[in-house]
N, C-alpha and C positions, 0 to 999 in steps of 0.2 A: 588410611581412609577405609571406612567400612563399606560394605556392599551397598547399603542404602544411599550413601552419599555418592558413591561411584555411579550408581544407576541414575541418580538425579542429575549428575553432571553430564552423563552421556545423553540423557533425555534433552537437556537444554542445548547441547551441541547439535543434536539431531534436529531440534526445532529451528535453530539458526540455519542449518544446512538446507532444510526444506524451504525456508523463506528465500534464501539466496538462489536456490535452484528455480523456484517459482518465478522470481523476478526476472531471471534470464529467459525463462520460457515465455513469459508474457512479452518481453521485448522482442524476442525472436518471432512471435506470432504477429505483433503489430508492425515490425520492421523486418520483413523476411529477407531483404537483399543486403542487410548490413553485415560487415565483417564481424566474426565472432570476437575478435580481439577488442573491438570497440565496446561490445556489450560487457565483456568480462571486466575491463578496466572501470567502466561506469558503475557496474553493480558493486565491484569491490570498493570503489571510492565512496559512492553515495550511500550504500547500504552496509557493506561489510566493515567499513570504518566509521559508521555512524554511532555516536554515543547513545542516541535515543534507541537505536536498534538493540544494542547490547544491554542497555538498561532494561528494556522490555524482556530480553532473554533471561536476565537475572531475576526480575521481579514478577513478570507475567508471561511465561513461555507459551501459555495457551493462546494469548493474543498473537504471538509471533507465528504460531502454526496456523491460526485462523486467517491471518493476513496472507500467509503463503497459499492457503486454499483459495482465498478470494482472488489472488493473482493468477492462479491456475484457471479459475473460472473465467477470468477476463481473457486469458490466452485462448480458451475455447470459444469465447464470445467473438473474438476477432476472427478466428478461423471460420466460425459459423456464418458471419456476415459476408465472408468472401466466397465460401464454397457451398453453403447451405446444405450440409450433409447431416443426416439424422444423428450419426454418432457424435458429432460435435455438440449438438444440442443436449443429448443425453449426458455427455461429459460435463457440459456447463452446469446443468442443473444438479448433477451429482456433487461437483465441487462447491457449488453454491450452498447446497444443503449441509455439507460438511463444515463450511465456514460459519454458517449461521448457528449450527448446533454447538460448535466450540465457543464462539463468541458472537452472540446475537447482533451486536451493533454493526458488524460487517454487512448486515443486510442493507444498510444505507448506501453502501458502495455498489451493490449488485441489483438493487430493485429496478433501476432504469435500464441496464442491459437486459434483464429478464423481460421487462415491459416491451423493449424494442423487438426482442425475439418473438414475443407473443403476438405483436402487431403484424409481424411477417408470417408467422405460422400459427394461426388461430387454434389449431388442434392441440397446441401445447398449453392451452389455458388450464387444463386439468393438472398438468405437471407443476405449473406455477402454484396452483392452489394447494397441491400436496406439500410443496416445500414451504409455503407459508404456514401450513399447519405444523410442519416440523419445527419451524422457527418459533411459532407460538407455544408449542409444547415445551421447547427448551426454555423459553422465557418464564413460563409458568413454573417449571421445575426450579429454576434459579430463584424466583421470587418466593415460592413457598418454602424453599430451603434457607431463606434468610440471606442469600447472597445479594450484595448491592454493588458489585464491582462491574456489572455488565449493563445490559439494557434496562435493568430495574432502576438505574439512576434516572431514567426518563420519567419516572413517576413524579418527580419534582421539576420537570422541564418547564422553563419559562424564558422568554427572550430577555426578561429583565436581568437574568444572570449574566448577560453579555456585558453589562455595565456595573454589576453589583460589587461594591467594595467589600473587603480590602483586596480581593483577588479576582477582578473581573475576567471573564473568559476572553475578552478582547485582547488581553495581554498574552494569552496562550495560543489562540487560533492562528496568529501570523507566523509562529515559530517554524513550521515546516518549510516556509518560503525563504527564510533567511537567517535563522538562529544557528549558531555553531553547534548547539546541542543536537541538531539534525545533520546538517552538512555545511561546513564552512564555505566552500567555493560555490554553493548552489546559486546564490544571487547573481553570479557572473553569467550563468546560463539564461537567466531571465532577460539579460540584455541581448542575447543571441537569438531569443525566441522570435519566431515569425508567425503570422496569422495562418500561413499555409501548413504549419506544423499540426494543426487540428482540423485540416481540411477533410480528412477521412471521416466517414460516418462513425466508425467505432471510437475514434479519438474525441469527437464532439460529445458522444454519449459519456465518455469517461470524464470529460471536463464538467459536464452537468452533474455527474455523480459525485465529483469532488465537492461541488457547491452544496449538494444535498447533505453530505456528511458534515460539512462545516456548519450548516444550519442546525443540524442535530447537536453538534458539539457546543454551539453558541448558547444553547438553553439549558445545558446540564447544570445541576446544582454545584458540582465540583468537577473540574476538568483538569486532568493531569496530562502533560505533553505526550507521554507514551500512548495515551488513548488515541492520539492522532496518527499512529503508525499506519493504519489503512489508507488514510488520505495522503500520507506522505508517499506511500507506494504508488498511488494514482498520479501524484505530481511527478514522480520520477519517470513514469511511462510517458507523460505528456511532454516533459522537457528533454527526453532522450534525443529527438531529432536535432535539437540545438547542440547537444554535446557531440553527436556523430558528425555534424557539419564541421565543428572545430577539429575533431579528431582526424577526419578524412582529409580535409583541405590542409590542415596544419602539417600532417605527416607527409603530404605530397609536396607542398611548396617550401615549408620551413621545418624539415624533420628534426634538426638538432634543437632549435628553439622550442618546438612543440614537446619534444621529449623532456627538455629541461623544465618547462612549465608543468607538465604532468607530474614529474618527479617532485617538484616543490609543492604542488598541490597535495600529493599523497602524503608527503612528510608533514605538512601543516595539519592535514586531517588526522593523521596518526597522533600528533601532539594534542589536538583537541580531544581525541578519544581518551588518551591517558589522563588529561586534565579533568574531564567530566566523570571518569570512572574511578578515580583514585579514592 
């Protein structure tokens, strides 16, 4: 293996590591009282063994890093809504700017958190304007350079693409919620989901942000499943309380059964990963 291939491989591994670390950081900020083991198992199962995640690492590592930056921004958004400290807001807008610069479409996952912070802290309007300018500059640079794999796709945006044959976006948008390409056991968490899981202000904003990104994806001229990685990250943050409920109560009341179910789930997800990446 020559030096260029080795550096490329190390870069892709680093991109995956950044995203996994960022997902854990966001879960820790949104659910500060949860045991670390619950977070680690969830991130490892739902993201570390996700075929969509590793496909993105292989085909579009910049999207993986940008998704990680967006998750870091969400972590600081959650801390800012609880503590309202200036350094958390600065960190949020810094991570937001990095995510938008690397992959401008991640702006759709962060525009509502930014708006929420602006409504609470009016003096931050100039900061939001600055990062919007950064995102606009990045879009213009990509567009003038002939790149069409990012937000430039939005030039042909139309809701008719949601139903357009032969590959309507409707067949792709649902995949983060239940397709084994993303996470095989994830639909089970939908049955454990409760309305109180999004009772927190920050979680409600994330749920709305997920809807905004799905609306953006619905109108793209061509939508690939890995482009939904940012919205998949938001979905994992929203569904984590359902997982933690199963993990905590199961290990307390039925430890052996719970361990067996988790082991079977990890094995099935590993098989799905091998199947989709072969």
